[in-house]
KEMI-829273 format. One record per residue (C-alpha): x, y, z; chain; residue number from 1. Coordinates in steps of 0.2 Angstrom, whole numbers. Example, Ala and Ser with C-alpha at 12.3 -4.5 7.8 and 13.67 -1.06 7.14 Angstrom:
<drenvexs>
+-------+-------+-------+---+-----+
|    xx |    yy |    zz | c |   k |
+-------+-------+-------+---+-----+
|    62 |   -22 |    39 | A |   1 |
|    68 |    -5 |    36 | A |   2 |
+-------+-------+-------+---+-----+
</drenvexs>
This chain:
<drenvexs>
+-------+-------+-------+---+-----+
|    xx |    yy |    zz | c |   k |
+-------+-------+-------+---+-----+
|   483 |   730 |    20 | A |   1 |
|   497 |   732 |    38 | A |   2 |
|   487 |   747 |    41 | A |   3 |
|   467 |   736 |    40 | A |   4 |
|   476 |   723 |    55 | A |   5 |
|   486 |   737 |    66 | A |   6 |
|   467 |   743 |    69 | A |   7 |
|   458 |   725 |    69 | A |   8 |
|   468 |   722 |    83 | A |   9 |
|   466 |   737 |    90 | A |  10 |
|   449 |   735 |    91 | A |  11 |
|   455 |   718 |   102 | A |  12 |
|   466 |   721 |   112 | A |  13 |
|   459 |   741 |   120 | A |  14 |
|   477 |   743 |   126 | A |  15 |
|   488 |   739 |   109 | A |  16 |
|   474 |   755 |   104 | A |  17 |
|   484 |   767 |   117 | A |  18 |
|   501 |   762 |   115 | A |  19 |
|   496 |   765 |    97 | A |  20 |
|   487 |   782 |   103 | A |  21 |
|   498 |   789 |   118 | A |  22 |
|   516 |   792 |   118 | A |  23 |
|   523 |   783 |   135 | A |  24 |
|   524 |   797 |   145 | A |  25 |
|   504 |   803 |   142 | A |  26 |
|   500 |   784 |   147 | A |  27 |
|   512 |   785 |   164 | A |  28 |
|   503 |   800 |   166 | A |  29 |
|   485 |   795 |   164 | A |  30 |
|   487 |   777 |   172 | A |  31 |
|   497 |   789 |   186 | A |  32 |
|   482 |   787 |   201 | A |  33 |
|   473 |   772 |   197 | A |  34 |
|   493 |   761 |   200 | A |  35 |
|   494 |   771 |   214 | A |  36 |
|   477 |   763 |   223 | A |  37 |
|   482 |   747 |   217 | A |  38 |
|   495 |   750 |   231 | A |  39 |
|   483 |   752 |   244 | A |  40 |
|   484 |   737 |   255 | A |  41 |
|   470 |   726 |   255 | A |  42 |
|   461 |   726 |   273 | A |  43 |
|   457 |   708 |   281 | A |  44 |
|   441 |   711 |   281 | A |  45 |
|   437 |   713 |   265 | A |  46 |
|   427 |   705 |   255 | A |  47 |
|   431 |   693 |   241 | A |  48 |
|   423 |   706 |   229 | A |  49 |
|   434 |   718 |   239 | A |  50 |
|   449 |   708 |   236 | A |  51 |
|   444 |   707 |   217 | A |  52 |
+-------+-------+-------+---+-----+
</drenvexs>
């Protein structure tokens, strides 16, 4: 029953599945480049879409 519940939650929340499938170190390695890109400053003349 608990396993079914976890599988159901994982289907709804992909990040939770990622945490269950990989160690924190693996998640850190896989998301490192994404985090670097998110720290780049947003240009003043960027459109609303680009800012999002």
